[in-house]
C-alpha positions as CSV (number, residue, x, y, z in Angstrom):
1,M,-23.5,-10.6,12.6
2,E,-26.8,-11.4,10.9
3,K,-27.5,-7.7,10.4
4,F,-24.4,-7.1,8.3
5,N,-23.5,-8.3,4.8
6,I,-19.9,-9.4,5.4
7,V,-17.8,-10.2,2.3
8,A,-14.3,-11.6,2.4
9,I,-11.7,-11.0,-0.3
10,L,-8.9,-13.4,-0.9
11,P,-6.2,-12.3,-3.4
12,A,-4.7,-15.6,-4.6
13,Y,-1.7,-16.7,-6.7
14,N,-1.0,-20.5,-7.1
15,E,-2.6,-21.5,-3.9
16,E,-4.2,-24.8,-5.0
17,G,-2.8,-26.7,-2.0
18,K,-4.0,-24.3,0.7
19,I,-7.0,-22.4,-0.5
20,A,-9.7,-25.1,0.2
21,K,-8.9,-25.1,3.9
22,V,-8.9,-21.3,4.1
23,L,-12.2,-21.1,2.2
24,V,-13.9,-23.8,4.5
25,K,-13.1,-21.7,7.6
26,T,-13.8,-18.3,6.0
27,L,-17.2,-19.3,4.7
28,K,-18.3,-19.9,8.3
29,H,-18.0,-16.2,9.2
30,V,-19.0,-14.3,6.1
31,S,-21.9,-14.0,3.6
32,K,-19.8,-14.4,0.5
33,V,-16.1,-14.9,-0.4
34,I,-14.5,-13.3,-3.4
35,V,-11.3,-15.0,-4.6
36,V,-9.4,-12.9,-7.1
37,D,-7.1,-15.3,-8.9
38,D,-4.2,-13.1,-10.0
39,G,-3.0,-15.0,-13.0
40,S,-2.4,-18.4,-11.3
41,N,-1.2,-21.3,-13.5
42,D,-2.6,-24.0,-11.3
43,Y,-6.1,-25.1,-10.1
44,T,-6.6,-22.3,-7.6
45,A,-9.6,-20.8,-9.4
46,E,-11.3,-24.1,-10.1
47,I,-11.0,-25.2,-6.5
48,A,-12.3,-21.9,-5.2
49,E,-15.3,-22.1,-7.6
50,R,-16.1,-25.7,-6.4
51,M,-15.9,-24.5,-2.8
52,G,-18.6,-21.9,-3.4
53,A,-16.5,-18.7,-3.8
54,I,-17.1,-16.0,-6.3
55,V,-14.0,-16.1,-8.5
56,Y,-12.6,-13.4,-10.7
57,R,-9.6,-14.2,-12.8
58,H,-6.9,-11.8,-14.0
59,G,-5.5,-13.0,-17.3
60,E,-2.0,-12.3,-16.0
61,R,-0.3,-11.6,-12.7
62,L,-1.0,-7.9,-12.0
63,G,-0.1,-7.7,-8.3
64,K,-1.8,-7.7,-4.9
65,G,-2.9,-4.1,-5.2
66,E,-4.8,-4.8,-8.4
67,A,-6.3,-8.0,-6.9
68,L,-7.6,-6.0,-3.9
69,K,-8.9,-3.2,-6.2
70,T,-10.8,-5.8,-8.2
71,G,-12.2,-7.4,-5.1
72,F,-13.3,-4.1,-3.6
73,E,-15.3,-3.3,-6.7
74,I,-17.0,-6.7,-6.7
75,A,-17.7,-6.4,-2.9
76,K,-19.4,-3.0,-3.5
77,K,-21.6,-4.4,-6.2
78,L,-22.6,-7.2,-3.8
79,G,-23.8,-4.6,-1.3
80,A,-21.2,-5.4,1.3
81,D,-21.4,-3.6,4.6
82,I,-18.1,-4.9,5.9
83,I,-15.2,-6.1,3.7
84,V,-12.6,-8.5,5.1
85,T,-9.2,-9.1,3.4
86,L,-6.9,-12.0,4.3
87,D,-4.3,-14.1,2.6
88,A,-5.2,-17.3,0.7
89,D,-2.0,-19.1,1.8
90,G,-3.1,-20.1,5.3
91,Q,-1.0,-17.4,7.0
92,H,-4.1,-15.9,8.7
93,D,-6.7,-17.8,10.7
94,P,-10.2,-17.2,9.3
95,D,-11.7,-18.1,12.6
96,E,-10.4,-14.8,13.9
97,I,-12.6,-12.8,11.5
98,P,-15.2,-12.1,14.3
99,L,-12.4,-10.6,16.3
100,V,-11.2,-8.4,13.4
101,I,-14.7,-7.1,12.5
102,E,-15.8,-6.5,16.1
103,P,-14.7,-2.9,16.3
104,I,-16.5,-2.1,13.1
105,M,-19.7,-3.7,14.3
106,K,-19.5,-1.7,17.5
107,G,-19.1,1.5,15.5
108,E,-15.6,2.1,16.8
109,A,-13.6,2.0,13.6
110,D,-13.7,2.4,9.8
111,I,-10.7,0.1,9.3
112,V,-9.4,-2.6,11.5
113,I,-5.9,-4.2,11.2
114,G,-5.1,-7.6,12.5
115,S,-1.8,-7.0,14.3
116,R,0.7,-9.8,14.6
117,T,2.8,-7.7,16.9
118,L,0.1,-7.2,19.5
119,S,-0.3,-10.9,19.9
120,N,3.4,-11.5,20.3
121,S,3.3,-14.0,17.4
122,K,6.5,-15.8,16.5
123,I,7.8,-13.9,13.5
124,P,11.0,-14.9,11.6
125,T,13.8,-12.5,12.5
126,I,14.3,-11.0,9.0
127,R,10.6,-10.3,8.7
128,K,10.4,-8.7,12.2
129,I,13.3,-6.4,11.4
130,G,11.8,-5.5,8.0
131,N,8.3,-4.9,9.4
132,D,9.7,-2.7,12.1
133,V,11.4,-0.5,9.5
134,L,8.4,-0.4,7.3
135,N,6.1,0.4,10.3
136,K,8.3,3.4,11.2
137,V,8.4,4.7,7.6
138,T,4.6,4.2,7.1
139,N,3.8,5.8,10.4
140,I,5.9,8.8,9.7
141,A,4.3,9.2,6.3
142,S,0.8,8.8,7.6
143,G,1.0,10.3,11.0
144,L,-0.4,7.1,12.5
145,K,1.0,5.0,15.4
146,L,0.4,1.5,14.3
147,T,2.2,-1.7,15.3
148,D,1.7,-3.7,12.1
149,T,1.2,-1.6,9.0
150,Q,2.0,-4.5,6.7
151,S,-0.7,-7.0,7.9
152,G,-3.0,-8.0,5.1
153,F,-5.7,-9.3,7.5
154,R,-8.0,-6.3,7.7
155,A,-11.6,-5.2,7.8
156,F,-13.2,-2.2,6.2
157,T,-16.5,-0.5,6.3
158,R,-18.2,0.2,3.0
159,K,-17.7,3.9,3.6
160,A,-13.9,3.3,4.0
161,I,-13.8,1.4,0.7
162,E,-15.7,4.1,-1.1
163,M,-13.3,6.8,0.1
164,I,-10.0,4.9,-0.3
165,E,-8.1,5.0,-3.6
166,V,-6.0,1.9,-4.3
167,K,-3.2,3.3,-6.4
168,D,-0.3,0.8,-5.9
169,H,-0.4,-2.4,-8.0
170,G,1.8,-4.5,-5.9
171,M,2.8,-5.3,-2.3
172,G,3.1,-1.7,-1.3
173,V,-0.7,-1.4,-1.3
174,E,-0.9,-2.1,2.5
175,S,1.1,1.1,3.3
176,Q,-0.5,3.1,0.5
177,I,-4.0,2.4,1.7
178,L,-3.1,3.4,5.3
179,I,-1.5,6.7,4.2
180,D,-4.6,7.5,2.1
181,A,-6.9,6.4,4.9
182,A,-5.1,8.8,7.3
183,D,-5.5,11.6,4.8
184,K,-9.2,10.9,4.7
185,K,-9.4,11.0,8.5
186,L,-10.8,7.4,8.7
187,R,-10.7,5.8,12.1
188,I,-8.2,3.0,12.3
189,K,-7.9,0.4,15.0
190,E,-5.7,-2.7,15.6
191,V,-6.6,-6.0,17.2
192,P,-4.2,-8.9,18.0
193,I,-4.2,-11.9,15.6
194,S,-2.1,-15.0,15.3
195,V,-0.1,-15.9,12.2
196,K,1.4,-19.0,10.7
197,Y,4.4,-18.7,8.3
198,G,5.4,-21.1,5.5
199,K,8.8,-21.6,4.1
200,D,9.0,-18.5,2.0
201,T,10.9,-16.4,4.5
202,S,14.2,-16.0,2.7
203,T,16.2,-12.8,3.3
204,Y,16.3,-12.1,-0.5
205,N,12.6,-12.2,-1.0
206,F,11.8,-10.0,2.0
207,L,14.5,-7.5,1.2
208,K,13.0,-7.2,-2.3
209,H,9.6,-6.8,-0.8
210,G,10.8,-4.2,1.7
211,S,12.6,-2.2,-0.9
212,Y,9.6,-2.1,-3.1
213,V,7.3,-1.0,-0.2
214,F,9.8,1.7,0.8
215,I,9.7,3.1,-2.8
216,V,5.9,3.0,-2.8
217,I,5.8,5.0,0.5
218,L,8.3,7.6,-0.9
219,R,6.3,7.9,-4.1
220,T,3.0,8.3,-2.2
221,I,4.5,11.1,0.0
222,I,5.8,12.9,-3.0
223,E,2.5,12.6,-5.0
224,R,0.6,13.9,-2.0
225,S,2.7,17.1,-1.5
226,P,4.8,17.6,-4.6
227,L,5.4,21.3,-4.0
228,L,7.0,20.5,-0.6
229,Y,8.9,17.4,-1.5
230,L,9.9,18.3,-5.1
231,G,9.3,22.0,-5.5
232,L,11.3,23.2,-2.6
233,P,14.3,20.9,-3.1
234,G,14.2,21.9,-6.8
235,I,14.4,25.6,-5.9
236,A,17.3,24.8,-3.5
237,V,19.2,22.8,-6.1
238,G,18.6,25.4,-8.8
239,A,19.8,28.2,-6.4
240,V,23.0,26.2,-5.8
241,G,23.5,25.8,-9.5
242,L,23.0,29.6,-10.0
243,A,25.5,30.4,-7.2
244,L,28.0,28.1,-8.9
245,T,27.4,29.9,-12.2
246,I,28.1,33.3,-10.6
247,W,31.2,31.9,-9.0
248,L,32.3,30.4,-12.4
249,L,31.8,33.8,-14.2
250,A,33.6,35.7,-11.4
251,L,36.5,33.2,-11.6
252,Y,36.8,33.6,-15.3
253,N,36.5,37.4,-15.1
254,T,39.3,37.8,-12.5
255,E,41.7,35.0,-13.4
256,R,40.6,34.2,-17.0
257,Y,40.3,30.5,-15.9
258,F,37.3,28.5,-17.0
259,S,36.6,25.5,-14.7
260,I,35.0,22.7,-16.6
261,P,34.1,20.7,-13.4
262,L,32.5,23.8,-11.9
263,A,30.6,24.5,-15.1
264,I,29.2,20.9,-15.2
265,L,28.1,21.2,-11.6
266,A,26.5,24.6,-12.2
267,L,24.7,23.5,-15.3
268,G,23.6,20.2,-13.7
269,G,22.2,22.1,-10.6
270,I,20.2,24.5,-12.7
271,L,18.8,21.7,-15.0
272,L,18.0,19.4,-12.1
273,G,16.3,22.3,-10.3
274,V,14.2,23.2,-13.3
275,I,13.2,19.6,-13.8
276,L,12.1,19.1,-10.1
277,V,10.1,22.4,-10.1
278,V,8.3,21.6,-13.3
279,T,7.6,18.1,-12.2
280,A,6.2,19.5,-8.9
281,L,4.0,22.0,-10.7
282,L,2.6,19.3,-13.0
283,L,1.9,16.9,-10.2
284,Y,0.2,19.7,-8.2
285,A,-2.0,20.5,-11.2
286,I,-2.9,16.8,-11.8
287,N,-3.8,16.4,-8.1
288,N,-6.1,19.4,-8.2
289,L,-7.7,18.3,-11.4
290,H,-8.2,14.8,-10.0
291,A,-9.7,16.2,-6.8
292,R,-12.1,18.3,-8.8
293,L,-13.2,15.4,-10.9
294,R,-13.9,13.3,-7.8
295,R,-16.2,16.0,-6.4
296,V,-18.2,16.1,-9.6
């Protein structure tokens, strides 16, 4: 481990009661710890600074995605070879950091995910059901076969961090990063980890989280292939609208009857089709421009 500059990133929001213990254990396994205080209104940042962490504060709560993005930028400036991310609330055990980074140190992976599923950890039922659904959706979107796509306990090579684009601001960042990593052909491996849950496992909170992540995955898929997921449906909807228009005109020509419901459906289909096709073309153009700028 001495040959590698290992930096840990802890996104934190109001974790003054738990972060000290997490930092004590984390500092044993890494060169430096970056705590990104995402708009906390308690003493999270002050405690982290006194514990020896590098602290960056967001003036307001921006979301986990933004916290990770900030942490990755700082880690690159610090010359990190391996970047580890884990939660600041004590859910993950920092003593398992050597286990998570081992595949990277052996040259077997670019990204390692600490999987709660592989260790048969005791997960609250609502979380298990939600994770299973999000795993399936993320795996379909990315083409991967992972058991725990929502785990925040991960390790990255510097190469992976430089290639990945963190686009989502919030909790959908876990899936978004994996979809992007799969597109970039990065090697992803899972290792079993333990997990400890607090009392924030209400059905409402997790359903809210799950719904948000699902929307992020859907948005990521559409942004990646707009012509396929927006353009083709747009053409199909527009064609239906056009067919209804022809039917409407034929009906009026033969029976002198003008159907208002049919006219509304026909106009709606044509307008929606045009909107979808134009949006697809704009997104396609933006994606191409972005890709060219990245190559410059």
